[in-house]
N, CA, C and O of each residue as an XYZ file, in Angstrom:
172
protein
N     102.756    228.679    417.048
C     103.005    227.688    418.071
C     102.673    226.330    417.467
O     101.506    225.964    417.327
N     103.696    225.606    417.119
C     103.503    224.323    416.458
C     103.759    223.138    417.365
O     103.672    221.993    416.921
N     104.074    223.389    418.629
C     104.349    222.313    419.559
C     103.053    221.620    419.928
O     102.089    222.262    420.345
N     103.037    220.296    419.773
C     101.855    219.523    420.096
C     101.820    219.123    421.560
O     102.630    219.583    422.365
N     100.885    218.275    421.885
C     100.682    217.853    423.265
C     101.913    217.172    423.846
O     102.300    217.472    424.976
N     102.529    216.275    423.115
C     103.713    215.572    423.623
C     104.872    216.536    423.887
O     105.586    216.386    424.878
N     105.059    217.502    423.026
C     106.120    218.481    423.214
C     105.886    219.364    424.423
O     106.822    219.683    425.156
N     104.633    219.761    424.636
C     104.321    220.593    425.795
C     104.475    219.796    427.093
O     104.945    220.330    428.098
N     104.085    218.530    427.074
C     104.283    217.684    428.253
C     105.766    217.503    428.555
O     106.160    217.471    429.720
N     106.585    217.386    427.523
C     108.033    217.269    427.723
C     108.605    218.547    428.327
O     109.496    218.476    429.173
N     108.116    219.704    427.915
C     108.567    220.969    428.498
C     108.238    221.003    429.985
O     109.067    221.406    430.802
N     107.026    220.579    430.332
C     106.626    220.584    431.746
C     107.499    219.630    432.547
O     107.956    219.976    433.636
N     107.735    218.429    432.017
C     108.494    217.415    432.759
C     109.970    217.735    432.871
O     110.530    217.695    433.966
N     110.606    218.051    431.759
C     112.069    218.107    431.723
C     112.652    219.510    431.900
O     113.758    219.650    432.421
N     111.946    220.523    431.486
C     112.465    221.889    431.637
C     111.971    222.541    432.930
O     112.735    223.198    433.637
N     110.699    222.352    433.222
C     110.142    222.944    434.438
C     110.282    222.022    435.643
O     110.120    222.458    436.783
N     110.585    220.738    435.392
C     110.742    219.725    436.453
C     109.473    219.602    437.305
O     109.539    219.519    438.532
N     108.323    219.594    436.632
C     107.039    219.461    437.304
C     106.294    218.258    436.750
O     106.646    217.736    435.692
N     105.266    217.821    437.463
C     104.440    216.707    437.037
C     103.225    217.247    436.290
O     102.415    217.957    436.885
N     103.075    216.933    435.004
C     101.940    217.472    434.254
C     100.596    216.893    434.681
O      99.551    217.387    434.258
N     100.608    215.858    435.509
C      99.376    215.202    435.932
C      99.022    215.513    437.379
O      98.318    214.733    438.020
N      99.493    216.628    437.902
C      99.253    216.956    439.306
C      97.988    217.788    439.530
O      97.710    218.183    440.662
N      97.226    218.058    438.484
C      95.989    218.824    438.618
C      96.153    220.310    438.352
O      95.172    221.054    438.391
N      97.369    220.755    438.083
C      97.607    222.163    437.781
C      97.217    222.477    436.340
O      97.062    221.579    435.511
N      97.065    223.749    436.065
C      96.814    224.222    434.710
C      98.093    224.882    434.214
O      98.628    225.772    434.876
N      98.585    224.457    433.061
C      99.799    225.014    432.470
C      99.398    225.765    431.212
O      98.713    225.226    430.343
N      99.834    227.014    431.124
C      99.470    227.875    430.004
C     100.738    228.231    429.234
O     101.744    228.628    429.822
N     100.675    228.084    427.917
C     101.783    228.422    427.030
C     101.296    229.459    426.027
O     100.149    229.414    425.582
N     102.173    230.388    425.675
C     101.822    231.388    424.669
C     102.917    231.459    423.622
O     104.057    231.066    423.871
N     102.566    231.958    422.458
C     103.576    232.136    421.419
C     104.376    233.405    421.690
O     104.058    234.154    422.613
N     105.402    233.647    420.897
C     106.311    234.769    421.152
C     105.634    236.127    420.984
O     106.062    237.110    421.589
N     104.588    236.191    420.175
C     103.879    237.450    419.963
C     102.820    237.671    421.045
O     102.465    238.809    421.353
N     102.324    236.585    421.613
C     101.283    236.678    422.624
C      99.886    236.629    422.054
O      98.923    236.954    422.749
N      99.756    236.231    420.806
C      98.450    236.200    420.164
C      97.783    234.830    420.250
O      96.600    234.707    419.934
N      98.509    233.808    420.665
C      97.950    232.470    420.742
C      98.298    231.836    422.087
O      99.434    231.930    422.552
N      97.321    231.199    422.699
C      97.517    230.500    423.960
C      97.125    229.037    423.812
O      96.196    228.700    423.077
N      97.842    228.178    424.517
C      97.457    226.782    424.658
C      97.544    226.473    426.137
O      98.438    226.960    426.829
N      96.612    225.661    426.623
C      96.701    225.290    428.022
C      96.472    223.784    428.166
O      95.793    223.153    427.355
N      97.060    223.240    429.219
C      96.925    221.822    429.524
C      96.388    221.728    430.940
O      96.932    222.323    431.870
N      95.320    220.976    431.084
C      94.733    220.732    432.398
C      94.414    219.253    432.482
O      93.727    218.711    431.615
N      94.906    218.602    433.515
C      94.646    217.182    433.701
C      93.402    217.022    434.538
O      93.338    217.520    435.662
N      92.420    216.337    434.008
C      91.159    216.152    434.711
C      91.040    214.797    435.375
O      90.000    214.478    435.951
N      92.103    213.987    435.303
C      92.080    212.685    435.952
C      91.488    211.679    435.061
O      91.381    210.511    435.433
């Protein structure tokens, strides 16, 4: 999983059509399922 913070925020905004700053937790995993990344906005 080589996607950085900006790429993950773009996925949330443009593909999922959600606001990454709404207080939700977004979890991403690689294709094998061995690595997780999560984004949580704390304000």
